[in-house]
Residue, then its C-alpha position, 0 to 999 in steps of 0.5 A: x643891363x650892358x654895363x655894371x651900375x655906376x656907385x658913388x658914394x661919400x662916406x668917411x672911414x670912422x663912419x658906422x652909418x657909412x659900414x651899416x649903408x654899404x653892406x646894405x647896398x651889397x647886400x641889395x646888389x647881391x640879393x638882385x644878382x647885379x654888379x656895381x662899379x663903385x666909387x668911393x669918395x671922400x668926408x670928415x665928419x671931424x677934420x677937428x679930431x687930433x691925431x690919438x684920437x678923443x674918445x668916442x663917448x665923449x665926443x658924442x656928448x660934447x658935440x650932440x649931447x649923447x649921454x652915457x646911457x644913450x650911448x650904449x643904446x646907439x652902439x647896441x642899435x649899430x651892431x645889431x644892425x652891422x651883423x645883420x648884413x654880415x659886418x661887425x663891429x666891436x665897441x668898447x668903453x675906450x673906443x676912440x673916433x680919428x682924424x682920417x685926412x691921412x686916411x683918405x689919402x690912402x684911399x685916394x692913392x691905392x685907386x691908381x691901382x685899381x685898390x681902391x674898393x679893397x682900401x675903403x673895406x680894409x679900413x672899415x675893418x681895422x677900425x669898427x672890427x679891430x679898433x686901430x686907430x686910422x691915422x696913425x701911420x702904422x696901421x694905415x701901412x699895414x692897411x696897404x701891405x693887406x691890399x696888397x701894395x707897397x707899405x715903404x711906398x704907402x709911407x712916403x705918400x703919408x710922410x709927405x701928403x701928397x694927395x692932401x690937397x687934392x683929397x681936399x678939393x675932393x671933398x669941397x666938391x662934394x660939400x658944394x654939390x648938397x652932401x652935408x651927411x654920410x653916407x651918400x649914395x649916388x646912383x648913376x649919377x641921378x638917383x641920391x640915396x642918404x644914410x643907411x636907409x636899409x636893403x630894400x629902400x637900395x634895391x628900389x632905387x636900384x630897381x628906379x636906376x635900372x628902368x630909367x636906363 
């Protein structure tokens, strides 16, 4: 290929399947020895969650009727799927889900410096591996610094909600395109892969994009 594949990923920072799906995609690209130009796009699974968060098991029980036993089983399955592609989940009974509007604003701002991808991966690790509150401004500033961005500027961006309108506009755009769940992975603006589909399915989609040109 003369140019890297363009891959657009619509996802949320607190979506475990987004972390798994990305790492399945990364594994597929590595095994195929292909490069990709990855662009992240915002989506909020639970925009009603307050900044302080809500216990994840309680949230899932209320939203989907999941029992404690089912929740434990699901977390075990997610943890194994993550390990299969090199990503570490550390769930506990205290794990919470959080509002991600500020996190998406941070990712949007990071893109101005070519740090969007690094910022997204840092936030996924901060939340799922380190168990941090990714709606807390101190945690978000810490993540910004970790990828080489100015912490003071990051804090100002977040406190001012400078990019809130743009982030909401981008979320609305993808909803209007029919995206109702994440991750949604669009390859070369033509091939859509929904969910954590698996390494082999990502390979098939990538092959289709390569053949299609």
